[in-house]
ZAMARGU-4260 file (C-alpha; in steps of 0.2 Angstrom, whole numbers, plus 5000, padded with zeros to 4 digits):
<rodrens>
0) 5727/5587/5445 | 5742/5581/5435 | 5755/5594/5439 | 5759/5611/5445 | 5756/5625/5432
5) 5772/5629/5423 | 5780/5613/5427 | 5772/5604/5411 | 5770/5611/5394 | 5753/5610/5386
10) 5758/5596/5375 | 5765/5586/5389 | 5749/5589/5400 | 5738/5583/5385 | 5748/5568/5383
15) 5746/5563/5402 | 5728/5566/5401 | 5726/5554/5386 | 5736/5541/5396 | 5725/5543/5411
20) 5709/5542/5401 | 5716/5526/5393 | 5719/5518/5410 | 5701/5523/5416 | 5694/5516/5399
25) 5704/5499/5403 | 5695/5499/5420 | 5708/5506/5432 | 5704/5518/5446 | 5715/5533/5446
30) 5712/5536/5464 | 5718/5519/5469 | 5736/5524/5472 | 5731/5537/5484 | 5719/5525/5493
35) 5733/5512/5494 | 5745/5525/5502 | 5731/5529/5515 | 5727/5511/5518 | 5745/5507/5521
40) 5749/5521/5534 | 5754/5513/5551 | 5750/5522/5567 | 5769/5526/5570 | 5769/5535/5552
45) 5754/5545/5556 | 5761/5550/5573 | 5777/5556/5565 | 5767/5565/5552 | 5757/5574/5565
50) 5772/5579/5575 | 5781/5586/5560 | 5766/5596/5554 | 5761/5602/5571 | 5779/5608/5576
55) 5780/5618/5560 | 5763/5626/5564 | 5753/5618/5549 | 5740/5610/5561 | 5729/5622/5571
60) 5722/5617/5588 | 5705/5621/5596 | 5708/5639/5598 | 5712/5640/5579 | 5730/5644/5583
65) 5746/5633/5581 | 5747/5620/5594 | 5758/5625/5609 | 5775/5618/5611 | 5771/5613/5629
70) 5756/5603/5622 | 5767/5595/5608 | 5780/5589/5621 | 5766/5580/5631 | 5759/5573/5614
75) 5777/5567/5610 | 5779/5559/5627 | 5763/5549/5626 | 5766/5544/5608 | 5784/5538/5612
80) 5779/5530/5629 | 5762/5522/5625 | 5755/5523/5608 | 5770/5517/5597 | 5775/5503/5609
85) 5757/5496/5610 | 5750/5501/5592 | 5764/5508/5582 | 5766/5494/5570 | 5747/5492/5566
90) 5739/5499/5550 | 5727/5514/5554 | 5715/5506/5541 | 5714/5490/5551 | 5711/5498/5569
95) 5695/5496/5578 | 5687/5503/5593 | 5691/5487/5602 | 5710/5489/5598 | 5710/5507/5604
100) 5701/5504/5620 | 5711/5488/5623 | 5727/5500/5622 | 5718/5511/5635 | 5716/5496/5647
105) 5734/5491/5644 | 5741/5508/5649 | 5729/5509/5664 | 5736/5492/5670 | 5754/5498/5668
110) 5759/5488/5652 | 5768/5503/5645 | 5775/5509/5661 | 5793/5513/5663 | 5805/5518/5677
115) 5814/5534/5678 | 5828/5537/5666 | 5845/5545/5670 | 5843/5564/5671 | 5827/5573/5674
120) 5810/5566/5671 | 5806/5551/5661 | 5795/5541/5673 | 5778/5534/5668 | 5768/5523/5679
125) 5752/5521/5669 | 5735/5523/5677 | 5717/5529/5672 | 5722/5547/5670 | 5737/5543/5659
130) 5727/5531/5649 | 5713/5543/5646 | 5724/5557/5641 | 5734/5546/5629 | 5718/5541/5620
135) 5713/5559/5619 | 5730/5562/5610 | 5728/5548/5598 | 5710/5552/5594 | 5715/5570/5591
140) 5730/5566/5579 | 5720/5553/5569 | 5706/5566/5568 | 5718/5579/5560 | 5725/5565/5548
145) 5707/5560/5543 | 5702/5578/5540 | 5717/5582/5529 | 5715/5565/5519 | 5731/5557/5526
150) 5720/5542/5532 | 5703/5537/5526 | 5695/5538/5543 | 5697/5541/5561 | 5696/5524/5570
155) 5696/5532/5587 | 5680/5542/5584 | 5667/5536/5597 | 5680/5529/5609 | 5675/5529/5627
160) 5689/5536/5638 | 5691/5531/5656 | 5685/5543/5669 | 5701/5549/5679 | 5700/5550/5698
165) 5695/5567/5704 | 5709/5575/5714 | 5701/5580/5731 | 5716/5583/5741 | 5717/5600/5749
170) 5727/5606/5764 | 5716/5610/5779 | 5719/5625/5791 | 5728/5614/5803 | 5739/5607/5789
175) 5743/5625/5783 | 5748/5631/5800 | 5759/5616/5802 | 5767/5618/5785 | 5770/5636/5788
180) 5779/5632/5804 | 5790/5619/5795 | 5794/5631/5781 | 5800/5643/5794 | 5811/5630/5802
185) 5817/5624/5785 | 5822/5642/5780 | 5832/5643/5796 | 5840/5627/5792 | 5846/5632/5775
190) 5832/5626/5764 | 5832/5634/5747 | 5824/5651/5749 | 5819/5652/5730 | 5810/5636/5732
195) 5801/5641/5748 | 5796/5657/5740 | 5788/5648/5725 | 5779/5636/5736 | 5772/5651/5746
200) 5767/5660/5731 | 5758/5645/5724 | 5748/5644/5739 | 5744/5663/5740 | 5738/5664/5721
205) 5732/5647/5715 | 5744/5649/5701 | 5750/5634/5691 | 5768/5628/5694 | 5775/5634/5678
210) 5765/5651/5679 | 5774/5654/5696 | 5792/5648/5690 | 5791/5657/5674 | 5784/5673/5681
215) 5794/5689/5675 | 5794/5705/5685 | 5789/5715/5671 | 5772/5706/5671 | 5769/5711/5689
220) 5759/5727/5692 | 5756/5731/5710 | 5746/5747/5707 | 5733/5737/5697 | 5734/5721/5708
225) 5738/5710/5694 | 5750/5699/5683 | 5749/5701/5665 | 5753/5684/5658 | 5758/5685/5639
230) 5753/5666/5638 | 5746/5653/5649 | 5737/5636/5647 | 5722/5646/5641 | 5731/5660/5632
235) 5736/5677/5637 | 5728/5682/5653 | 5727/5695/5667 | 5726/5687/5684 | 5722/5698/5700
240) 5733/5697/5715 | 5729/5699/5734 | 5740/5710/5745 | 5748/5695/5753 | 5753/5688/5736
245) 5760/5705/5731 | 5770/5707/5747 | 5777/5689/5744 | 5783/5694/5726 | 5790/5711/5733
250) 5800/5702/5746 | 5809/5691/5734 | 5827/5697/5730 | 5828/5691/5713 | 5845/5691/5704
255) 5854/5705/5694 | 5850/5705/5676 | 5837/5691/5677 | 5819/5694/5672 | 5812/5681/5683
260) 5804/5682/5700 | 5812/5665/5704 | 5828/5665/5694 | 5839/5649/5692 | 5855/5648/5703
265) 5865/5649/5688 | 5862/5652/5669 | 5849/5663/5662 | 5833/5653/5665 | 5821/5651/5680
270) 5821/5640/5695 | 5815/5623/5692 | 5818/5613/5708 | 5802/5618/5717 | 5795/5600/5718
275) 5810/5594/5727 | 5809/5608/5739 | 5790/5605/5742 | 5794/5586/5744 | 5807/5589/5757
280) 5796/5601/5767 | 5781/5590/5766 | 5791/5575/5772 | 5797/5585/5787 | 5779/5591/5790
285) 5773/5572/5788 | 5761/5578/5775 | 5757/5566/5761 | 5751/5567/5743 | 5755/5586/5742
290) 5758/5592/5724 | 5758/5609/5716 | 5740/5605/5710 | 5735/5602/5728 | 5742/5619/5732
295) 5731/5626/5718 | 5716/5616/5724 | 5719/5622/5742 | 5718/5641/5736 | 5702/5637/5727
300) 5695/5628/5742 | 5699/5642/5754 | 5690/5654/5742 | 5675/5642/5743 | 5675/5642/5762
305) 5675/5661/5762 | 5659/5660/5752 | 5665/5666/5735 | 5655/5660/5719 | 5661/5647/5707
310) 5662/5661/5694 | 5673/5672/5705 | 5685/5657/5709 | 5686/5653/5690 | 5692/5671/5688
315) 5705/5670/5701 | 5712/5653/5694 | 5711/5659/5676 | 5699/5646/5670 | 5690/5650/5654
320) 5673/5652/5662 | 5658/5660/5654 | 5655/5678/5660 | 5674/5681/5665 | 5682/5693/5652
325) 5700/5690/5655 | 5705/5707/5646 | 5695/5717/5659 | 5697/5706/5675 | 5709/5718/5683
330) 5696/5732/5683 | 5684/5721/5693 | 5685/5728/5711 | 5676/5713/5718 | 5688/5701/5711
335) 5703/5710/5718 | 5694/5710/5735 | 5692/5691/5733 | 5710/5689/5729 | 5714/5699/5745
340) 5703/5689/5756 | 5709/5672/5750 | 5727/5676/5751 | 5726/5685/5768 | 5717/5669/5775
345) 5730/5658/5768 | 5744/5669/5774 | 5736/5670/5791 | 5736/5651/5792 | 5754/5650/5786
350) 5761/5663/5798 | 5750/5658/5812 | 5741/5674/5812 | 5756/5685/5816 | 5761/5693/5800
355) 5744/5693/5790 | 5733/5704/5801 | 5738/5720/5792 | 5733/5711/5775 | 5716/5707/5782
360) 5714/5725/5787 | 5718/5731/5769 | 5706/5718/5763 | 5692/5725/5773 | 5696/5743/5767
365) 5696/5737/5749 | 5679/5728/5752 | 5671/5744/5759 | 5678/5753/5744 | 5671/5740/5732
370) 5654/5740/5741 | 5653/5759/5740 | 5657/5759/5722
</rodrens>
């Protein structure tokens, strides 16, 4: 193609064709310029191209939709923190698997680690998990570039990623009882009530941290025992709730004109300080290595302890499991019973049995109704 239709007159186009044919007859390759451009692309340039294209919706992700803003924030962080400092100046055409796996080893060893910057966030310590996810980002963006003919090939194809350590930490029944006691004491001592409420709801639902913090009251339907998320890590979802979780949401005061269940102390956004609250409470309880993911894993583990299947647990957590149809999950009475049982069990631990007995009674009623159905 020599030019866009209408931009050249027929006479000018024929003149360009004659010139191109002359250069080919003289032995020149008309694609050499394009190949030279592809060969001269650095890793930094391809990263910048990917971010610009993805942020404007021109690159589609695995679900054949534009890549989410939250995913792009993580991609940008990995690019700026690890990929550019370690490989940014290298030409993509000259990269080998050895170079890329060497970068992975350097990240895992902390070569690109950095301390916390001023303000929020900004800390990176390296490790196998960070290294593996960074390699995944690099392989993905180079794959897009190769598919769209920005580079000649994807040099990360076939790279072996480090296996991250599986997170096995969960809170035991005794730890939940102790945590509940410390949370009550912290509430009496003036700990942030919104943060305490968010910690409790994460335990009672297994929701991810941002699913809880960004939760809006309009999404909550007590009659149908569910939250209708317009968007999650896996897309729009309907997630069932147990009685204890719904009682937790109903007990939270909120704030006038704020749509959020957990509103910020000021401004129009949602609360963001739950990790600091969790850290303070766990420090008082002398519990170590407790993160929002540990709370989610605890919910799933309690569900397993109660005998629920992996498919049921996947439905409760919002995983994209085969056989779980998210659009109709709120109609599954058995899944509602599972949510009731798990949230009631955790509430009984947290409240030392005193405030959760009525919830367990409701769960038994629901179980009988589901069995009869």
